[in-house]
Every structure is written in C-alpha cells, then in structure tokens.
C-alpha positions in Angstrom: -7.1 27.3 9.5 -9.9 23.6 10.8 -9.3 20.5 9.5 -11.3 20.6 7.1 -9.3 23.9 6.0 -6.2 22.4 5.8 -6.5 19.6 4.0 -9.2 21.0 1.2 -5.9 23.5 0.5 -3.3 20.0 0.7 -5.7 18.8 -2.5 -6.3 22.4 -4.4 -2.2 22.6 -5.1 -2.5 22.1 -9.0 0.2 19.6 -10.7 -1.0 20.3 -13.4 1.8 21.9 -16.2 4.0 20.7 -13.0 7.5 18.9 -14.3 8.4 15.5 -13.1 11.2 15.6 -10.7 13.0 17.1 -7.5 13.7 20.6 -7.5 10.9 22.0 -5.5 11.1 19.1 -2.6 14.2 19.6 -2.3 13.4 23.6 -2.6 10.7 23.6 -0.2 12.8 21.6 2.2 15.8 23.8 2.1 12.7 26.1 3.7 12.1 23.9 6.1 15.7 23.8 7.1 15.9 20.4 6.7 13.8 18.1 8.4 14.3 15.0 6.4 18.4 15.0 7.1 17.0 15.2 10.9 15.9 10.8 10.9 16.5 7.4 9.4 14.7 5.8 6.9 13.6 2.7 6.0 12.9 3.8 2.1 10.4 1.4 -0.2 9.5 1.2 -3.3 6.9 -1.6 -5.6 3.8 -1.8 -7.4 2.3 -4.6 -4.9 2.9 -4.8 -1.0 3.8 -2.2 0.1 1.5 -1.0 2.0 1.6 -4.2 3.7 5.0 -4.9 4.0 5.6 -0.8 5.6 3.4 -1.7 8.5 5.1 -5.2 9.2 8.3 -3.2 9.5 6.6 -0.6 11.7 5.1 -2.9 13.8 7.7 -5.1 14.3 9.7 -2.1 15.4 7.8 0.2 17.8 7.4 -3.7 20.0 11.1 -3.4 19.9 10.6 -0.7 21.8 10.8 2.2 19.1 9.1 5.6 17.9 8.5 5.6 14.2 6.9 6.4 11.8 4.8 5.9 9.2 3.9 7.6 6.1 1.6 6.1 3.1 -0.8 5.7 0.1 -3.6 6.4 0.0 -5.9 6.9 2.8 -9.1 5.3 2.6 -11.1 7.2 5.7 -9.7 10.5 6.2 -6.8 12.2 5.3 -4.5 11.9 8.6 -3.7 7.6 8.5 -0.8 9.0 6.3 1.0 10.0 8.5 1.0 8.1 12.1 3.9 7.1 15.5 3.0 4.7 16.9 -0.3 3.8 15.2 -1.4 7.2 15.7 -2.1 9.6 13.3 -0.9 12.7 13.2 -3.9 14.8 15.2 -6.4 17.4 13.4 -4.3 20.4 15.7 -1.1 19.1 14.4 -2.1 19.0 10.9 -3.1 22.2 10.2 -0.2 23.5 12.6 2.2 22.5 10.3 0.5 22.8 6.6 -0.3 26.3 8.5 3.3 26.4 8.9 4.4 25.3 5.3 1.7 26.8 3.6 4.1 30.8 3.7 7.1 29.4 2.2 5.1 26.7 -0.6 3.4 30.2 -1.8 7.6 32.0 -2.1 8.7 29.5 -4.3 8.3 30.4 -8.3 7.0 26.8 -9.0 5.1 26.1 -6.1 5.3 22.3 -4.8 2.2 19.3 -5.9 0.2 18.1 -4.0 1.9 14.8 -3.5 5.4 16.7 -2.5 3.1 19.2 0.3 2.3 15.8 2.1 5.3 15.0 1.6 7.2 17.9 3.3 4.5 18.2 5.9 5.7 14.1 7.6 8.4 14.7 6.9 7.6 17.8 10.0 5.8 15.5 11.3 7.6 12.7 12.0 10.7 15.5 12.9 9.2 17.7 15.6 8.3 14.2 17.3 12.1 13.0 17.0 11.1 9.4 15.8 13.2 7.2 16.1 13.0 6.1 13.0 10.0 6.4 10.1 8.6 3.4 7.4 8.4 5.7 4.1 6.1 4.2 1.2 6.5 5.9 -2.2 4.2 7.1 -3.5 4.6 6.3 -7.3 7.3 5.1 -9.0 10.7 6.2 -7.7 13.9 8.5 -9.1 11.0 11.2 -9.3 9.3 10.7 -6.1 8.6 13.2 -3.8 9.5 10.5 -0.7 13.1 10.6 -3.2 14.6 13.7 -1.8 16.6 11.5 1.6 19.4 9.8 1.7 21.1 6.8 2.2 18.5 5.6 3.9 19.1 2.2 6.5 17.0 -0.1 4.3 16.0 0.6 0.6 13.1 -2.1 -0.3 11.7 -3.4 -3.7 8.5 -5.7 -3.2 6.5 -7.7 -5.7 7.1 -5.3 -8.8 4.8 -5.6 -12.0 2.4 -3.3 -14.8 0.6 -0.6 -13.4 0.5 3.6 -13.6 2.2 2.3 -17.2 1.0 5.8 -18.4 3.7 7.3 -16.1 6.0 4.7 -15.4 6.8 2.6 -18.7 5.2 -0.1 -20.2 7.6 -2.8 -19.9 8.5 -3.9 -16.2 11.7 -3.6 -17.8 11.1 0.2 -17.3 9.4 -0.1 -13.8 12.2 -2.1 -12.7 14.5 0.7 -13.9 12.2 4.1 -12.1 11.7 1.7 -8.9 14.7 1.2 -9.3 16.0 4.9 -7.9 15.0 4.9 -4.4 18.5 2.9 -4.1 21.6 5.4 -2.4 24.8 5.1 -2.1 26.5 2.1 -0.1 23.0 1.2 1.3 21.9 -2.0 2.0 18.6 -3.0 -0.2 16.3 -5.5 0.3 14.5 -6.9 -2.5 11.4 -9.3 -3.9 12.8 -11.6 -6.1 10.2 -11.2 -9.6 11.6 -12.6 -12.3 15.7 -12.8 -13.5 14.2 -10.1 -15.3 12.8 -7.6 -12.5 16.8 -8.7 -10.0 19.5 -8.6 -13.3 18.4 -4.8 -13.0 18.5 -4.6 -9.8 21.2 -6.7 -9.0 23.5 -3.8 -11.6 21.9 -0.7 -10.3 23.4 -2.3 -6.7 26.9 -3.2 -8.1 27.4 0.8 -9.9 26.2 2.5 -6.7 28.2 0.3 -4.5 25.5 -0.7 -2.6 24.4 -4.4 -0.4 21.5 -6.6 -2.2 19.6 -9.3 -0.6 16.9 -11.6 -2.0 14.2 -12.2 -0.1 14.4 -15.6 1.3 11.5 -17.3 -0.9 13.0 -20.8 -0.6 12.9 -21.6 2.4 9.8 -19.9 2.9 7.0 -23.1 3.9 3.3 -22.5 4.7 2.4 -24.3 7.9 -1.2 -24.0 8.1 -3.8 -21.4 7.0 -7.8 -20.1 9.0 -9.7 -16.9 8.4 -8.1 -15.9 11.4 -4.0 -16.1 9.9 -1.4 -18.3 8.5 1.3 -20.0 10.4 4.5 -20.0 8.7 7.9 -20.9 8.5 10.9 -18.5 7.4 14.7 -19.7 7.1 15.7 -20.3 11.1 13.5 -19.1 12.7 9.7 -21.7 13.1 6.1 -21.7 14.2 5.7 -17.4 13.1 2.0 -16.5 13.0 1.0 -13.7 10.8 -2.3 -12.6 10.9 -3.1 -11.1 6.8 -3.8 -13.6 4.6 -2.4 -15.0 1.6 0.8 -16.7 0.6 1.8 -13.7 -0.5 2.1 -12.3 2.5 4.4 -14.3 3.5 6.2 -14.0 0.7 6.4 -10.0 2.4 7.1 -11.2 5.6 10.0 -12.7 4.4 11.2 -9.3 3.2 10.4 -8.3 6.2 12.9 -10.3 8.2 15.1 -9.7 5.8 15.1 -6.2 6.5 14.9 -6.7 10.0 18.3 -9.2 10.3 19.8 -5.9 8.4 18.4 -3.4 11.0 20.2 -6.0 13.2 23.6 -5.9 12.6 23.5 -2.2 12.4 22.9 -2.0 16.2 19.0 -1.8 15.9 17.8 -3.6 19.3 14.9 -6.7 18.4 14.5 -9.6 19.6 13.0 -12.2 17.9 9.8 -12.1 20.7 9.1 -8.5 19.2 9.2 -10.2 15.1 6.7 -12.8 16.9 4.3 -10.2 18.8 4.5 -7.3 15.3 3.5 -9.8 12.5 1.0 -12.0 15.5 -0.5 -8.1 15.9 -0.4 -5.9 11.9 -3.4 -5.2 11.0 -3.7 -4.0 7.3 -7.2 -2.7 6.6 -8.4 -3.3 3.4 -6.5 -6.3 2.2 -8.9 -9.5 2.2 -10.0 -8.6 5.4 -12.9 -10.1 7.2 -15.2 -6.9 8.1 -18.2 -9.3 8.6 -19.8 -12.3 9.1 -23.7 -14.3 8.2 -22.7 -13.7 6.1 -19.3 -13.9 5.3 -18.3 -10.8 3.9 -13.9 -10.1 2.6 -13.0 -6.9 1.4 -9.8 -6.5 -1.4 -8.8 -3.2 -2.3 -6.6 -5.9 -5.2 -6.7 -3.1 -8.2 -4.5 -4.7 -11.5 -3.7 -8.3 -12.6 -0.9 -8.8 -10.5 -4.0 -8.1 -7.0 -6.4 -10.3 -8.6 -4.1 -12.8 -9.9 -3.1 -12.5 -5.9 -7.2 -12.8 -4.6 -7.3 -15.5 -7.5 -5.2 -17.3 -5.1 -6.9 -16.8 -1.6 -10.0 -17.5 -2.8 -9.2 -21.1 -3.8 -7.2 -21.2 -0.6 -10.0 -19.8 2.2 -12.8 -20.1 0.1 -12.6 -23.7 -1.9 -15.5 -25.2 -4.1 -17.6 -21.4 -2.4 -19.5 -19.4 -5.9 -20.1 -15.5 -4.2 -21.3 -12.4 -4.9 -19.1 -10.3 -6.5 -19.2 -6.6 -5.5 -17.2 -4.6 -7.0 -16.0 -1.3 -8.6 -12.7 0.2 -11.4 -11.3 3.1 -12.3 -12.1 4.1 -15.6 -8.2 3.9 -17.1 -8.5 0.3 -15.3 -8.2 -2.9 -18.4 -10.9 -4.6 -17.1 -12.3 -6.8 -19.3 -8.7 -8.1 -18.7 -8.9 -7.7 -15.0 -11.6 -9.9 -13.9 -10.9 -12.5 -16.3 -8.6 -14.6 -12.8 -12.0 -14.4 -10.7 -14.8 -15.6 -13.0 -15.7 -19.5 -12.5 -15.7 -18.4 -9.0 -19.2 -15.7 -8.8 -22.3 -16.3 -8.9 -23.0 -13.0 -9.1 -21.7 -9.3 -10.6 -22.6 -6.7 -8.5 -21.1 -3.7 -10.2 -20.7 0.1 -8.1 -18.8 3.1 -8.5 -15.8 3.6 -6.5 -15.8 7.6 -4.5 -13.3 8.9 -7.4 -13.5 11.4 -10.5 -12.2 8.8 -12.7 -14.7 5.5 -12.3 -16.8 3.6 -15.0 -20.1 4.0 -14.4 -21.5 0.4 -12.6 -23.9 0.5 -15.4 -21.0 0.3 -17.6 -18.9 -2.0 -15.5 -22.2 -3.8 -15.6 -22.7 -4.7 -19.2 -18.4 -5.8 -19.9 -19.1 -7.9 -17.2 -22.9 -9.6 -19.1 -21.3 -10.7 -21.2 -19.3 -14.0 -19.5 -23.3 -15.1 -18.9 -22.4 -14.2 -15.0 -25.8 -12.3 -14.0 -24.1 -8.7 -13.1 -26.5 -5.4 -11.7 -24.9 -2.0 -11.7 -25.6 0.3 -8.6 -24.8 3.9 -8.5 -24.6 4.1 -4.5 -22.6 2.0 -2.8 -24.7 1.5 -0.1 -27.4 0.2 -2.5 -25.0 -2.3 -4.0 -24.1 -3.4 -0.5 -27.3 -4.0 0.6 -27.8 -5.7 -2.4 -24.6 -7.9 -2.2 -24.9 -8.9 1.0 -29.0 -10.1 0.0 -28.3 -11.6 -2.6 -25.3 -13.7 -0.6 -27.9 -14.5 2.9 -26.6 -15.9 6.0 -24.8 -18.5 4.6 -23.1 -17.1 1.7 -19.8 -14.7 0.8 -19.5 -11.7 -0.3 -15.9 -10.7 -2.0 -15.6 -6.9 -2.6 -12.6 -5.5 -4.9 -11.8 -2.9 -6.9 -10.6 0.1 -6.0 -9.5 1.1 -2.8 -11.4 3.9 -2.9 -14.8 2.3 -1.9 -13.4 1.2 1.1 -15.0 3.5 3.4 -17.7 4.0 1.3 -18.4 0.3 1.8 -17.4 -0.3 5.1 -20.2 2.5 6.2 -22.9 0.8 4.6 -22.4 -2.4 6.8 -22.7 0.1 10.0 -25.7 1.0 9.1 -27.7 -2.4 6.9 
C-alpha cells in the first residue's frame, strides 16, 4: 500500500457495533508480540491541555538527549502528525510498512480492532521499532477504556484540566468524567494532577489511595506571571524563576506547572534532565492552533477552542493580549456542540462574525451558525467555502485589525492554506 491507501484503510475500519473495552487492543498487541511492553511511558489524560502538556514534556526530554516518542490526536494537516519521534513525523514508508504488517493480524481476529485501536497499535510498533527511550502518550478520549490504556504502570500518569466534553460517551457530570479519566492511574504509580476543583481532587485522591499511587498536585499557588507579549510569557514557578514559555495564555502557565511537576518526578526516578534542558524546552516548544499567530497585518490568530473551558480560556487571552480591540471572529463548529452557549464569553469582543464549515460530516452549516449568532445583533455572515470566509475576514479586518479564528481543530489546515494563497 502507498500512504494514501494506508490512511484510507485505517479510516475505513469501522467502530460501529463494537462494545467499548480493551480486549481487542490487548488481543492485537499479543499477536504483535506486545511492542508496548518494551517501552516506557508518560500517560496523559484530561479534557483540555493534553496536547500542550504533551509537547512541553516531549520537548524538554528531547533537549535532555533522549529519543522521545510523541503520540497525539487529532492531526491538523496529515495523519502522520499523530506519531513523532524527536519532532519528526512517522514517514509515509514506515506508516505503510507497519500497517501492512498489522493488517493481516487484525483481520485474523474474530472481532477486529476499531480505528482508534488500530492507530494505537501502529504507534506502539513504530516507537518500539525505533527504540524510543520514552513515549509521551496522549489518550484519545476518556481514560479507563481508551485504547492507549493497555500499557502497564507508566513513569508518570498525568491528569490535565478536566471539564465537560464528549458527555455522550464519558458522562454528564464533572465527577463522572473525572472517574473515567482516572482509569489511567495504575498500581504503585506516580500521578500528577491539574487542580480543578475540590470535587475532582477528592476523586483523584481516592483512586490514588486505592491504587497505592503517589499523587502530586501542580503548584499553582507558587505560579506567577512576570510579563507577557504576543511572542511569549515569562513566569516563575516555585524555585524556578524567569522561565520563558513560547505558548500564550494563563492556562498554558498552569499546563507548564503540571509539566514541571512531571519533570521533577522523572529526575527523582533517575532521568538526567538539567535546568537548562527545562528552560530550553519551554522556550522552544510549538503547538499549532493554540492561540497561534498565523499572520500579521492584519493580525490573524488561530485557536482550536471548541468547548466551554476552551472558550473561557480564549476570552481571558483576548482580555490579556488584545485589550480594547473589536475582533473579526472567523468561526465554524460541529453541530453536536452547544454552540448557542459556546459563543457567549466572546460576544462582547466581536465586531463581526464570519461563519464557515469545518471539513467534517458532523459540521454545522455556516448559514445556520450565522443565523444563530446574528440574534445577538452582531453582524454574522455564512460562507460554505473556507477560503472565501478567510478572504472575507481579512478584508473586513483591514491592515490594522485583528481576525480571531476558533471553533474546531478540523478547520485549521484549510484556514492556513487559504491564508498562504491570499
């Protein structure tokens, strides 16, 4: 198979009619001689901040000289982004080769793997073949029954910011979702949490006690912002002073605090990571689509925010980095999101809404979104074609204005391509 055929095969694997569970992943990995058992992991679950936390940890470990695997989802430009080693995506040839190796094994099973289970197995094989020292492994959705949760006790399990998302699958309350995410906590492990609320912490503490796992809370009390600009932010966390983080927003400082707690555990376990490695990693980290400046004149900022917590963080970023500005908001959303409430935190910042459609079968039609948003008396126009929407937003902002794009990660690749072609 060439890479196009490979990705088509992976995407063609149906999840319909499959019961949730880890049995299929365990069975397939056993047929593959259990590549995951030859690897060490940092396992990361949560609602928001998984990706940012993952790339910060991976960047610091890479600066320390380790061969670091990184598994994240979803991809923005192409499938290969989901599996990287020291920042390099899996090659087309290796993706095809590993998939061809796994395909007959998967097809020999009485109940074959789902798409996400197959992807996890491809990633494990890729990292094992390349002899990674450690793998930063992000869950796809949930925790307990996520296909990545077949691994044994990781070096560190990390629970990032937990909120309401994917409620149809994970539960309708923060407590239910927290219990699901806590499924990645293993016996005698080390766990770092992003403190969210007394309710979530009580659940996390209970599970850690039951599993005899050490629990460390990220140190938000001793986390202080020193300065910030659109180039990055300087902060102090505990005894570490004047750290510079290239990612923007107060929520990213909290994610960085989580990361520093993880790194301190690794150092105690014997991993050789210097303070210089930590500083260099935070300075050089990049994560596409997270309050990312994609263009200047006009200023064009892209954010993948798509749930209530993300939008709250986004509104705080607007107050911090774009005070007193009226924004042209370029946005599109999936139809299953609570979009009528989702936009409330940003209404006061909007000069105009330009609505587009994410390239996803679950998309909300741009005209319908525009109709909903126009009820606020703010002008809203729908464009079926993303490139037309990008052009309209840039023209409306003018040279000195600002375009803020958010709503769905699925749109980012097309938006960036449209920007390049203006």
